[in-house]
C-alpha positions in Angstrom: -41.7 -46.9 57.7 -40.3 -50.4 57.0 -40.3 -49.7 53.3 -38.5 -46.4 53.7 -35.8 -48.2 55.9 -35.5 -51.0 53.3 -35.1 -48.5 50.5 -32.5 -46.5 52.4 -30.6 -49.7 53.3 -30.6 -50.7 49.6 -29.4 -47.3 48.6 -26.5 -47.4 51.0 -25.7 -50.9 50.0 -25.6 -50.0 46.3 -23.2 -47.1 47.0 -20.9 -49.4 49.0 -20.9 -52.1 46.3 -20.2 -49.5 43.6 -17.1 -48.6 45.5 -15.9 -52.2 45.2 -16.6 -53.5 48.7 -18.2 -56.7 49.8 -21.6 -55.7 51.3 -23.6 -57.7 53.9 -27.3 -58.0 53.2 -30.2 -59.0 55.4 -32.7 -61.6 54.1 -35.2 -58.8 53.2 -32.5 -56.9 51.3 -31.6 -60.0 49.4 -35.2 -60.6 48.4 -35.5 -57.0 47.2 -32.3 -57.2 45.2 -33.2 -60.5 43.7 -36.6 -59.1 42.6 -34.6 -56.4 40.8 -32.5 -59.0 38.9 -29.5 -59.8 41.2 -28.0 -63.2 40.8 -28.1 -65.3 44.1 -25.3 -67.9 44.2 -25.2 -70.6 46.9 -21.5 -71.6 47.4 -22.4 -74.5 49.8 -22.0 -78.1 48.9 -24.8 -80.2 47.3 -25.1 -82.1 50.5 -25.8 -78.9 52.3 -28.3 -77.8 49.7 -30.2 -81.1 50.2 -30.0 -80.9 54.0 -31.5 -77.4 54.5 -32.9 -76.4 51.1 -32.0 -73.5 48.9 -33.2 -69.9 48.5 -35.8 -69.9 45.7 -34.2 -68.8 42.4 -30.7 -69.2 43.6 -28.0 -71.0 41.6 -25.8 -73.6 43.2 -22.1 -73.2 42.5 -19.9 -74.9 45.2 -16.7 -73.1 45.9 -14.9 -75.1 48.6 -14.6 -78.9 48.3 -14.9 -81.3 51.3 -11.3 -80.7 52.2 -11.5 -76.9 52.1 -9.7 -76.7 48.7 -10.9 -74.7 45.8 -10.3 -73.8 42.2 -10.7 -70.0 42.0 -10.2 -69.7 38.2 -12.5 -72.7 37.5 -15.2 -71.3 39.8 -15.1 -67.8 38.3 -15.4 -69.4 34.8 -18.5 -71.3 35.9 -19.9 -68.1 37.3 -19.7 -66.2 34.0 -22.5 -67.9 32.2 -24.8 -67.6 35.2 -24.8 -63.8 35.0 -27.2 -62.2 32.6 -24.9 -59.2 32.1 -21.3 -58.5 33.2 -22.5 -55.9 35.7 -25.3 -57.9 37.2 -25.0 -57.8 41.0 -24.0 -61.2 42.6 -25.2 -62.2 46.1 -23.3 -65.0 47.7 -24.9 -67.4 50.2 -23.4 -70.1 52.5 -24.4 -71.7 55.7 -23.4 -69.0 58.2 -21.8 -66.2 56.2 -18.1 -67.2 56.6 -17.5 -69.0 53.3 -19.5 -66.5 51.3 -17.5 -63.6 52.9 -14.2 -65.3 51.8 -15.5 -65.9 48.3 -16.8 -62.3 48.1 -13.6 -60.8 49.2 -11.8 -62.8 46.6 -14.2 -61.6 43.9 -13.8 -57.9 44.9 -10.1 -57.8 45.8 -8.6 -60.3 43.4 -11.0 -60.7 40.5 -12.2 -57.1 40.1 -15.9 -57.6 40.7 -17.7 -54.4 41.9 -21.2 -55.4 42.8 -20.7 -58.3 45.2 -22.9 -58.9 48.2 -23.3 -61.7 50.8 -26.2 -62.9 52.9 -25.3 -61.9 56.5 -25.6 -65.0 58.7 -26.1 -67.2 55.7 -28.9 -69.7 55.2 -29.1 -70.1 59.0 -30.1 -66.4 59.3 -32.5 -66.8 56.3 -34.2 -69.8 58.0 -34.3 -68.1 61.4 -36.4 -65.3 59.8 -38.8 -67.8 58.3 -37.9 -67.0 54.7 -38.9 -69.6 52.1 -36.7 -72.5 51.0 -37.0 -74.7 48.0 -35.7 -78.2 47.5 -32.5 -78.2 45.3 -32.7 -79.5 41.8 -32.6 -83.3 41.5 -29.4 -83.2 39.4 -27.4 -80.9 41.7 
């Protein structure tokens, strides 16, 4: 039954993303999409990565600086080489889901991305469900 519900959830999620909406994912949905080739991008700061750990296989790409500023064009340019194909789904992660939602809305509404998702409740929700975390890379 759980596999059926997960499959149904992924199907509905895929339909919404195709329509150009930012879609929330549960930790289990993120894992399933990542296993199918989705790119997981952690928009938190390096300090946050080191404090709590990172989702295995995710890529760190900080969006907001310590003062809340950002370079949208620069960030989008850094994202491009991380994607294996132009239509690869992108899943955004932050601490609680607020920053990733803001970045995701920018990607969908302003930058024209279609397959954008975010981890609902961020790394806090991921950890609360006992999902695995890795240490960030030493050079991040």
